[in-house]
C-alpha positions in Angstrom: 228.4 94.3 65.9 227.1 95.3 68.6 223.9 93.4 70.8 222.0 96.4 69.7 222.8 96.2 65.8 221.3 92.5 66.1 218.6 93.6 67.8 217.7 96.3 65.5 218.7 93.9 62.3 216.4 91.5 63.5 213.5 93.3 63.8 213.9 94.9 60.3 214.3 91.5 58.9 210.6 90.7 60.4 209.3 94.2 60.1 210.7 94.8 56.7 210.0 90.6 55.2 206.1 91.5 56.1 205.6 94.1 54.2 207.6 93.3 51.1 205.8 89.3 51.3 202.5 91.1 51.7 203.3 93.6 48.6 204.8 90.8 46.5 201.7 88.3 46.9 199.0 90.7 46.8 200.4 92.2 43.6 200.7 89.0 42.1 197.0 88.0 43.0 195.5 91.5 42.3 197.5 91.5 39.0 197.4 95.7 39.8 199.8 97.9 41.3 199.2 98.4 45.1 201.4 101.2 45.5 200.8 104.7 44.9 203.3 107.1 43.4 202.3 110.2 45.6 204.8 112.6 46.9 204.2 111.7 50.5 204.6 107.9 50.5 207.9 108.4 48.4 209.4 111.1 51.0 208.2 108.7 53.8 209.7 105.6 52.3 213.3 107.4 52.0 212.8 108.9 55.3 212.4 105.6 56.8 215.2 104.0 54.9 218.0 107.0 56.2 216.1 106.8 60.0 216.9 102.7 59.9 220.4 103.4 58.1 221.3 106.3 61.1 220.0 103.8 63.8 222.5 100.9 62.6 225.1 103.4 62.4 224.8 104.6 65.6 224.4 101.1 67.5 227.8 100.2 66.1 229.7 103.2 67.9 230.7 103.9 71.3 227.9 104.7 73.6 228.4 108.8 73.3 225.3 109.1 71.7 223.5 108.0 74.7 221.6 111.0 76.8 219.5 109.4 79.3 221.6 107.1 81.3 219.4 104.4 81.3 221.1 101.0 82.1 222.0 99.0 78.5 219.8 95.9 80.1 216.8 97.8 81.1 217.1 99.6 77.6 217.3 96.8 75.4 214.3 94.9 77.3 212.4 98.3 76.9 213.0 98.8 73.3 212.5 94.8 72.6 208.9 95.2 74.2 208.6 98.4 71.8 209.6 96.0 68.7 207.6 93.4 69.9 204.6 95.7 70.0 205.5 96.9 66.8 205.7 93.4 65.0 202.5 92.4 66.0 200.7 95.4 65.2 201.9 95.4 61.8 201.5 92.0 61.3 197.6 92.1 62.6 197.3 95.2 60.2 198.7 93.3 57.0 196.8 90.7 57.9 193.4 92.4 59.1 193.5 95.0 55.9 193.6 91.9 53.6 193.4 92.8 49.6 192.4 96.4 51.1 196.4 97.1 51.6 198.0 99.9 49.3 201.2 101.5 50.1 200.3 105.2 49.4 197.3 106.3 47.8 195.9 105.2 44.6 192.8 107.4 43.9 192.0 105.5 40.6 191.1 102.1 43.0 188.6 101.5 45.5 189.4 99.2 48.5 186.8 97.8 51.1 186.9 100.1 54.2 188.2 97.7 56.8 186.3 98.2 60.3 187.2 95.0 62.0 190.6 92.9 63.6 192.9 95.5 65.1 191.0 98.2 62.8 188.8 98.5 65.7 191.4 100.1 68.0 193.1 102.4 65.6 192.5 103.5 62.2 196.1 103.4 61.3 197.5 100.4 63.2 200.5 100.0 60.4 201.4 103.6 61.2 201.4 103.0 65.0 203.6 100.0 64.0 206.3 102.7 62.5 205.6 104.7 65.7 206.8 102.1 68.1 209.5 101.4 65.6 210.8 105.0 66.6 210.1 104.7 70.4 212.1 101.4 70.2 215.5 102.7 68.5 215.0 106.0 70.7 215.0 103.8 73.9 217.5 101.2 72.6 220.0 103.9 71.5 219.2 106.8 73.6 219.8 109.3 71.0 218.9 112.5 70.6 219.5 112.5 66.9 216.7 109.7 66.7 214.4 111.9 68.9 214.6 114.6 66.2 214.3 112.5 63.3 211.1 110.9 65.4 209.6 113.8 65.5 210.1 114.4 62.1 208.9 110.9 60.9 205.4 111.4 62.9 204.9 114.2 61.0 205.4 112.8 57.7 203.3 110.0 58.6 200.6 112.3 59.9 200.8 114.1 56.5 200.3 110.3 54.8 197.3 109.6 57.2 195.6 112.9 56.5 195.6 112.3 52.9 194.7 108.6 53.4 191.8 110.0 55.4 190.6 112.6 52.7 190.8 109.5 50.3 188.6 107.0 52.1 185.9 109.8 52.9 185.6 110.7 49.1 185.1 106.8 48.4 183.1 105.6 51.4 181.2 108.8 52.6 179.2 108.2 55.2 180.4 105.0 56.1 184.3 106.2 57.0 182.7 109.3 58.5 180.9 106.9 60.9 183.8 104.8 61.4 185.9 107.9 62.2 183.8 109.1 64.5 183.6 105.5 66.3 187.3 104.8 66.0 190.6 107.0 67.2 193.1 107.7 64.2 196.2 106.0 66.4 195.2 104.1 69.4 191.5 103.5 71.6 192.9 102.1 75.0 189.1 102.5 76.2 188.0 99.1 77.0 184.4 98.5 76.0 181.7 99.0 78.3 180.3 95.7 79.8 176.2 95.6 79.2 
């Protein structure tokens, strides 16, 4: 196995480990389903598995998939920063969402609207962590195939977000509308103004 393979495996062990641990613990604590069985979530989960498998496959082969010529060490360093950012944002979003965490939309459940922590900067930080994962693997492996798949993945993530936004607007009405007007869908890089 190559150093790129080990880097992806370590990232996935940590990223997916946090995801599964949160799901198991929360499911036991709440005693009710935390996974919605809707088409967007199911297709996205399948897509993420395929994307990760292709990234691992590419990492095992020769460098024939590389398209930018970015030196290996520089690519690994930049990709490592993207991976670290995805892990930090994913961990913060799982922590801050608390018992409101769900995988997909569960229409019959009502969860608390979270506006604190990392959710002050992004309405969808966990999805942002996935987008950073795409950027990390594209940078690391410099693959046109992963770039194309990332565009498709972004579309799938965006579709899940739109469904979730409709659900939150329906459940939290004016509170969600105020939150949506204040916090961007993906990322707010503006620093608060001093008073």
